[in-house]
N, C-alpha and C positions, 0 to 999 in steps of 0.2 A: 320346516323351512328356516325357522329361526336358528336352529342348531347348525344347519348347513351354512348359513351366513357367518356364524361365529367361527366355524371351521375354515372357511375360505379366508376370513379376516386373519385368523391365527397363521395360516399358511403364508399369506402375503407378508405379514410382519416377520415371520421366521425367514422368509426369503430375503427381506430387506436387511435383516441383521446378518445373515450369512454373506450377503454381498459386501457389506461394510467390513466384516471380519476378513473376507477374502482380500479385499482391497488393502487392508492393513498388512496382510502377509505377502502381498505381491511385491513389496518394496524391500530391497536389501538395506542393511545398515549404511552401506556406502552411498546408496542413492539418497537416503534420508539425510545423511551427513552433507551431501552435495546441495541438497535443498536448503539445509540450515545455513550453509555458507552463502548461498544466493540471498536468503533473507537477511543475513548480517550485512552483506554488501549493500543491499537496498537501503537498509536502515542507516548505515553509515553515511550514505549520501543524503537521504531525506532528513536526517536529524540535523544537518547543517544548513538546511534551506532557511528556516525561520531566523536563526541567529544572523545569517548573511543579510536577509532583508531588514532586520532590526538595525544592523550596522549601517546599512545604506540610509535608513530613516534618521538615525542619530547624527549622521554626517551632513544631513541637509538642513540648512538654516530655514526656519519658518515651517518645519514639518516635524511632527512628533507622533509617537505611538497612538495617542488619543485621536489625533486627526485621521491617521491611517485607519483606525477602527471605525470611525464615523463614515469615512469614504467607502470602506469595504462593506459596511451595512447597506449602503445605497447601491454600489456598483456590483457587488458580489463577483469581483473578478473582471468585470467589463467596464473599462474606463469610459466608453462612449455613453454610459448611463449617468455619468456625472455631469453637473451643470458646468457650462463653459462661457458664461457671459462676461464676467469680469476678468481682469488680467490675473488676479489671484486664483480664480476658479480654473482658468486656462492652465496656469502653472500646476495646480493640484492635479488636474486631469492628466497632464503630460507626465508628471512625476509618478502618479499612480500607475499609468500605463507602462512606464519603464520598469517599475517594481514588478508588476504582473508578468511582463515579458521575461524578466530574469528569473522569476519564480518558476514559470512554465518551462523555460529552457533547462533549469536544473531538474525539475520533475521528469522532463523528457529524457534527460541524460540518465537518470536513475532507471527509467524504463528500458532504455537502450542497454545498459549494463545488465539488467535482469534478463532480457531477451538473449543477449549474447552468451551470458554464462549458462542459461538454460539450454540453449541450442548446443553448446559445445561440451557440456557436462552430462546432462541428462537426456537431451533431446526434447523436442517440443511436446510430444505425446506423453512422455513419462513425467516431464515437469507439470503438465496440466493435470495429470492423474494424481500426482502427489499433492498438488495445490488444492485440488477438489477434496482429497482425503483429509488434508490438514484442516480444512474448514469444517468438515462434516463428521470426522471421526476422532473422538477424544483420545484414543490410544496413539494414533499417528501424531496428533498435535502434542501430546505430552512427550512423546519420544523426540520429536524435532525440537520442541522447546528445551528439553533437557540437553540435547546436543548443542543448541545455540548457547546455553548457559555454560556448558563445559568448554566450548571454543572460546567464549568471551573471557573466561577465567584464565586461559592460557596466556603466559607472558609473550 
């Protein structure tokens, strides 16, 4: 009985490895390159969000990065969790709410870009399959990361 359990476990593990290997081979280099381009587009947008928020904070008199961090610890993105009793607290709540709205708008924009690129380059199913393989298969991840590095190095 114990040997049978080991044999079944070995077969299950072999099947899992075979499925992962098959997933890695189901994608053409062109498809993986398209996925790499999508990742780069997403990163290009999301990398600009924090500097944008920081510039808004710097421009606002009476508000700095330390205050933002303190408020963010309390609110965690939800301005309604902040105190609003005094005039200063009301200002902080409104400004924090504006920052969160602008941040979410840009994150939503990045998501829209990714969905549009995925839809018109790979198709939703292929994009989802590559995304899943990218997260779980080290060969696919290494290949896509190599393509991202190669594309980023091009002038």
